[in-house]
N, C-alpha and C positions, 0 to 999 in steps of 0.2 A: 821318441818324443823326438823331433826337429831340435836342433840345437843342445839337447842334452846328452852328447856322447859323452863316454867314459873318458875319451880320449880328448884332452884340451890342450893344444900346443903351448908350454910356460916361456912366456916372453919378458923379458925385464920393461921397466918403467918406460925407459926412453924410447921401446920400440913401437910404443902404439900412442905415447901420449901427445903427440904430435896433430896425428890426422882425427885423433878423436877432441872433439869442441865440446862433449856432455857426455854424460854417461849418467842416467836417472834410473833409480827403482822406483814404480809407482806403489804408494800404500792401498789403493783400492778405497781411498775416500776422501779423493782428489787432491793430495798432496804427492811429492813424491822429494826423496831422499839423492843428494849426489853421491856417485861410486867412485870412489878412489880407484885409479886405472890399477894397479897392482890385482884388486878384488874381483875384477872382472869376470875371468874364467870361472872362481868359485859362484858369482851369482848365476852366472849365464848356466848350471848346474842346477841351481835350487827352480823352486815352480813361481816366484816371483815374477813380475811384468816389469820387464827392461826396456827403455828406451836409450837406441843411443845415436846420436847426433854425431856424423863423420865431413871433415873437408875433404871435399877432391883435389882440392889444389896440392893437397900434400904426396908427395911421391911411395909413402907409406901406407895410403888406405887400402890399397888390393890387400897387402900383405897382411892390415891387421882383421879384415873380415877375412881372408881367407884361415887364421888362427885363429879368429875368435869363433867361428861358424862354419868348423869342418865339413857339416852335412850340407854345405850351402851348394849348390851346381852351380857348374862353370859360367852356364847361361847367364844365372841368375846376377853372378856377381858381375860379366860383365856388361850385363843390363844397366846395373847400380851405377857404374863407370863409365857408362858412354857419355860422348858428347852428341849424340842424336838424341835430344830430348824431347818431342813431338808427344802430345800429351797420349798416355795409353793407359791399359791396365788389364793383366793378364794375372792368372792362375797361376802359380810356380812353386814349387816344394811346398806343397801344402799351406802357401799363404798365397797372397796378393801383392804383385808386384805395380807398382804403378808411378806413373807421375804427371806431380801437381804443378801448377804454375801460379805465379802470383805476379802482382807490380812489383816495378824495382823503384824502392824509394829511397835506394841510397842518393847520396847529396851528388848534385853532379848527373844525374842518370835520367833520360826518360823515363817514366811509368810504363809505358807502351813497351819497351824493352823488355818484356815478362822474361822473371827470373824464374828457375823449375827447382824442383825438390823430387829428387830420387827416392822412392820407400820402397820399403819391402815390410810386410807385417804379416804376423800369425795371430794367434789365440794369445802369447805369452811374451813375443817378443817385436820392436819397431826398431827397423834401421832405415835411416834418413842420412842422405848423403846432398850437401851442397857447395856450389863453388864460392857462388859470393853469398853476403850477408840478407838473410830472410829476415823482414821484421817479425811476420806471423810467429816464426818459430820462439822469437824473444816474447812477443805478446803470450804464447802459449808458458812460457817456464815462468814466466810472472803468476799466472795464473794457478801453474802447480804449488807456487812459492805461498801464495795466499790461500791455499787448499780448497781454490775454487777450479781446480782442472778435472781431466780425465780420468775415469775409473779403470779403464781398461784399454786393450790396445785401439779397437773400434771406435770408443769415445774419443781417441786422442785426436784419428786421422780428423774424423767431425769435426772435433773443437778448433784443430787446425787448419781445417778449409774455411770454417764461421770467419777465421782471423783472416783467413787469405781474401774471404770475400767483402769483407768488412773495408778491408784497404781498397780492394779492387774499387768499391761502391762511391768511397774517396774521392778516388781519382778518377770515375766516372761520372760524378757529377760534376767534376771540374771542365771535364769536357764538355760536357751538356751546357754548362753556363756561358763555355767561349763561343760555341753554336749559336746559343737564342741572344747573345751581345752582338756576333756579327749579322744575324738577319735582321735585326733592329737598325745598322748603319750601314750596311751592305753598300747602300746608294750614295751615302755621304760621306765615307773616308776616303782617304786617296788610294787609288786603284790600285798600284803596283802592291800596297799595303796590302791591301784586301786579297788579292792572288793570295799572295803570300800566306797570309794569314789560313785560307780556305786548305791551299794545297798543304800545310802543316797538320789541318784539323782531318785531313782525308788518310793522311800518311798514320797519323794516332790511330785513326778509325781500323786502317787497314792492319797495323800490328796486331791492335787488340783483338781483331776477328779472327785473325791467323791461329792466335796460339788458343783462344777462349774457346771457340767451337770445339776440339776435340775433347774440351774437359766436361762438355756433355754426357761425351761416351764414357767417358772414365766414370763419371755418377752414376750413370744409369747401369754400366757393369759393378758399379758395388751394390748397387740395390738388386739386382735380380741374379747376383752369384749365390750358388747354391751352398755354399760351407756353412757348416753347421754351427760354427761359433758368430755370425753375424745373425742375432736375434731382431725380430721383428720391429721392436722400438728402434733399432737401429738402422734397418732399412727403410723405416718411417722417414729419418733423418738425412740417407742418403737421397731420399725422392725429393724433400724438401730442398737440398742442395743443388741438386740435377734441373730442378724448379729453376731457382736462383738464378744458375749460369744460363739455362735458356731463356730468362726472360732478359739476361745481360746481353747476351747474343741479338736476340729481337730486336733489345734499344740500340745497339750497334750499328746494325743494317738500317735500323731506320734513319740514323744519323748519317749515315753513307749517304743516304738518297737526299737528306736534305741540306747536306753541302755539296751534293752534284749541281740539285737545283739551285744554290746558292752561286755555284761556281758558274752555270748556263746562266742565270739572271744577269751577273756582274759581267758577262762577254755580250751579251744583248744591251745593256746598256752601255759598253764602252762602243760597241760597234755600232748605236744609233747615233752617240755621238761623234763617233768617226762619220755618220753617213751625212750628220748635219754639217759638220766642217766642209766635205766636199762638198755636200752640195750648195754651199754658199759661194764656195772656192767656183764652181762652174756657173754661177749665177754673177758672177763678177768678171770671168773670162769671159761669158757670154756679151755682157756692156761694153766690156774696152775691146774685144775684137774691131769690130767696127769702126771705132775711133781711132785705135792703132792700124788699122787702116788706112784712113783718110790722112793721118798726120803723116804717116810713110809716102803715100800717095805726093800730096803736096811738098813734103818736104826733101823731095828728091833735086837734086841740081843741076835742071836743065833747064836750057830755054824755052819761053812760052809759055808758063807758069800764071795762070791769070791771077792781076791782081799784084803781081812781084815790084812794080814799079809806084804802087797805089800806096799812101799814106795809111788808109784805112782798112787795108786788106787783113792784116794782123787781127784786128778787135772783133772784124766780121765774121772772120773764122773762127776763132775764138767762140763767140756769139752763137755760132752752129754748130759744132763740135757739142756746148753745153745744152745746148737744146734738144742733138740729138740725143745725149745720153737722158735728160729727162723726160722724152718720146720712150725710149727704151723702159726704163722705170716703171713707167706709167703702164705701158704694155705687160710688163711683169706683173704688176701689183694686179692689175685686170684680170690675168688669167693664174692670180695666186699662185703662183710661181714662188715665193718669197713673201 
């Protein structure tokens, strides 16, 4: 059986304690017990269900996997340690190798910059590898401590996925609330602020979509897998998870369209306001153009200007200019030009 080789490389505690975040043995009743690192090789030769959670940031992680699981192929180990973490699932070494994505809930981070959990599981072993802290894993550990956790490896993956989805739904609900709020105030809010908010929403939706769409294929693969140790109940759960991810992706695509419509509406509103200002400027220019011509003509410093020697000439010319301006405004109003 895979991972039950007679040869297990013996390591000291310091060899693999750092890369191992936690090692648990499932009791089959919803609980689990922590395994001290020195006991891991012996536990892996037993028939118990083992979950080992590893830290990719440790330089000893690869050596730890190779020593604890000598029958694991190089391609599987490389995939577990790979930085290329696009969501996928394949059958490897009599088990399933997969990459599961979740929202980044770390303080100061953006949830849409999703983090990945690389995992390999078969009937008796689950190996998970992460670089950043994953809150769904912590939720699963709490469930195991309260004896409300999974009873086997497949249940562990399904329950872990449900915690991922729970956290994702909470973040997506916040995003939807932002979209609803923006739709209500898009025309009343400051235009620069609105544009920045819409841009941020579209960026968030793009990141979520880019990472969540491949998850649909991952859970569809779990559901359709022909491995004998995945029972019908588990396939139904994987089907439900597949449906949940499909629903989230569908919502995100809808929000992407809504944000685009908001951006178009804001652009149209700004364009309309600009057109109104330009039109008003054009009307004023049309009114003052002939007035400017007349003042320029009568303001030239040449002899022979009519009325230049008469005291009433200035006031007469002023009345003429005002009358012409009033006539122009009347004509514009009559033609409904403003």
